[in-house]
N, C-alpha and C positions, 0 to 999 in steps of 0.2 A: 602502613596498612591500616596501624590503628588511628593514622591524620585525617584516612581516605573515608572512613566511618562513621569519624565525627562529625563529619560535615553534611550527614544525613539531617534532612528538614522536612517535617511534614508539609508546610507552605508549598515547599519547593517544589517535593513530590506530587502533591495537588496541583501544583501550576503545568507540570510538563506533562503529569499524565492528562488533563484537559484538555491542554493544547491537541499534544500527538492523539487521543481520543477524536477530537475533531475534524484532522488531516487525516488518519486513519478512515473515517466514518465506517465502518465495519456493519453499523445498522443498515443506512442508508445502501449497503453493499449486497445485502441479502437476494434482491432479483437478481445481480450479476452473478450470485455465490450458485444461486438455482438456476442460471442459462444454464451454467456452465458443468453444475450438477448432471444437469438433465441431458448431457451429453455425454459424460464418462460414468456416470452410474454411482461412481463413489466418492468422496472428497479424503483425503486419510489429513485430518483435521488437526494430529499430534503432530505430524511432517511439517504443513502448511506453519503453523504458529512457531513453530521449532525455529524453523529454517530463516523464517520472517525476522521472529526475535534476535538471531545470531547475525544476519543481514543488518540489521538498525544497530545492535551492539558495536558489530565489527565498525561500520562506519563512522561511528561516533570517535573512534580511538583514530583508524587509519584512512577516513575517508577520502580526505582530502589528498592524504601520499598516496593511495593506490591510486586513484585517477589522475595525478602528475606525470605517476611513475608509467604509467601504460599511455603515457601522453593524450588522457582526457581529460577536458574540461568538467564543472559542475556543468557548466550550461549547454553541453552536448549530450552528456546524462540526462539531461531534463529532456532534450529533444527526444531521446531515444525513447523518453518511457512515452511522451505523448503516443508517440507512432503505434506501440504496441496498444496503450489506452484507448488510441482511436478505433484500432481494428475490433476492437470488442463491442465498444459502442455501436460498430458500423451492425454488426452481428445482432446486436441486441433490438437494434430501432428497425431493421429490416427482414430480420428474421432469415438471415441468410447466413452460410454457414463458409467460412474462413481458413479457419485453421484446423488442419487435418489430423494431429497430436490428442489420438483419444483417450489415452494411456490412463489413468487416475494417480500414478507417481507423479509424472511427466507435470500433470493439469496441476497436480497440489503445489507445486513449484511456481511451475508458467504457466496460469497468469496469476494464481492465488498468492503464493508468497511475494513473488515478486513479476506484476508492480502491480499489483492491486493493494497489497496490504504494506511492503515495505517499497514503495515507489520513489519516482523522484520526489516529490511533492516531503511524504515522512520522512525520507533522509536528508533531504536540505535542510527540512525543517528540524530535526536533530541536533546537525551542524551549527546551525541559530542558535539553541535552548543553550550550547558547549558555552556561547560568549557571553550568558547569563547565569547560568546553574551550575552547579558541583554536579561532575560526572554518576556519581552513585546516586544522586537523586533523579538525574534524567536514566539509569540501566532500571532501577525499580516502578518510574512511570513507565518505560516500555514493556517491564515482564507485567505488570498490571493490565496495559493494554494487551497484551498477548493473554493472559486469563482470560477475558473477554474474547479475544478472535476467537480464541478455542472452541468456546461455548456457543459462540454462533455458527462457527460452521459444524460441530459436533451435531447442531439442533439445527440445522440449518434445512431440514425435511421436515419436521415439524412445525419449524415458523412457516415456511409455505404453504403446506394445510391450512394453519391458521388462518393464513391473510385470504384463500383461497385464490384456485385456477380462474378466476379472471378479475379480479383487481389485481393479482400477481402478471399476466399479459398485458392490463395498463400498466405497472408500475415499473415494468421490465422497458418498456416504451421510452415512459417518464425521465428513468434513472438513465438509459443510453441516450438520449437526450442531452442530464445532465453530466456525464461521461464524457459525451464528446464535448460538451464543452468545455470541461475542465482538459482536457488534451489539445484543444483550440489554444486556450490561455497559456498552457504549459508553452507548447508550441513559438506563439507568439511573442512572449514575455523572455522568451530564451533563446532565440533564433536571431534576433537584435542586436544582443551582443555578442553572439558569434560572429557575426559579420562587420562589427566594428573590430572585434579584434584579428582576423582576418583581412580588411582593405584598409 
């Protein structure tokens, strides 16, 4: 345990934090969060942040083993995440309603905690970081990101008012297209590997 904490490095923490912050992109997700919040009324910021953090840290240690145990590879996991992101993006761009579950508790977990925060991109990034950095520094990087996620989720209403309904509407469409692009990229970059594995 002493050796575990002895590996703490400010430089590594900073790098892990920056990489995960860019991948999670919680600030860029404000229009998405506002869209979900308008449908469910409230987002349980504490639950969403804790669940997302637990998922990411658990995936750091057990991700590959869990997926292998249940017979799912990382590529299939990423493709599944791409479909969920695709649905959210369509709702934002077209102004339609596909998801019918309006329970705040459910929305705080899916799609906020997963796959918006702890999605295929951030989970695979966590696994990639483990090849270069110590586990303790990645964990601290995850926790710091979850603190920012919590603050953004908790103040989503104020941030939405600050931006204004007109700009928010435009941003919702723009970020919906960006989200759609991410979904397509996730799908295309992983579907090829699935075909190679199975054929």
